Structure formats: C-alpha cells, structure tokens
N, C-alpha and C positions, 0 to 999 in steps of 0.2 A: 748461136748466131741470131736466131729469130728474135730474141729480145733486143740484141744490139742492133739488128737492122729495123726494129721497130715494127716487125711483122706480127708480133703477138705481145700485148701489154702484160699478159699474165706470167711471162718468163722475164726474169731480172737480166739486165743487160750485161751484167758482169759475172765474175767467177762466184760459185758457191763454195768451193773448197780448192786449195792449191796443195798437191803432193809433189814431194820430191824425194829422190834417193840419192845417197851419198855412198860412193865406193871408194875405200881407201886401201891402199897397198903401202905398208910401213913397217920399218923394223921397230918402230916406237911402241911401247906398251899401251895397252888399250885404254887405261885410266888416263894417261897423258893426252892420247888422242881425244878422248871424250871431253876432257877438261877444255882443250883448245877449241873444240867445237862449241861447247857451251859458252865460253868466253866470246867468240866470234858472234854467236847468236845474240848475246845480251848486248853487244855493241853495234850490231848491224842496223843502219838507218832504213835499209829496205825491209828487214824483216819486221822491225818496228812499225812502219808505215802500213804494212800489209795486215798486220795483227791487230792494229789500233784504229778505231773509228776517228777519222780527222775532221776537223772543220775545213770546209773548202770555201775560199773567198776568191769570186770572180769578178774581174774588172774588164768592161769592154768599152773601146773607145772605137767610134766609127766616124770616120772622115769621108764625107762626100766631095767628089771632085767638084771644083768650081764651074759653074756654067758660064760660057761665055755667049752673049746673045747679041 
C-alpha cells in the first residue's frame, strides 16, 4: 500500500506476484481436469493480460465549465 499511496517511491505501486489455489472435487479423471484447466488458461484474457506487458494508451479530455461574467 505504501507504493500505491505514494508514501514510498522505492516500493512499486502494484503487485509483484499473484498466487492462487484451485480446489476441485470431481469424478472426472485427473488428466481430463488438467487439460480443461490448461485450455482455460490458454484462452483466458485476464490471465494473458496479467502475464504479458501491455502498451497502455491514455487519453484525457478535460472540459472546463464556461464562466459567465
């Protein structure tokens, strides 16, 4: 949080690692389950975006209220 809040510039503002755990209860065999997970990972836009450095293009439009005098 210190990097995110701008309290310490030596600390990155984002995550350095993401870990997650998947718990599955199924009658399906292990190889079928793992194949389904691998397929989902290969086609997941969220996982792709997290694992890949992306170009970021920001466009800012600021409109000031008109002043009446």
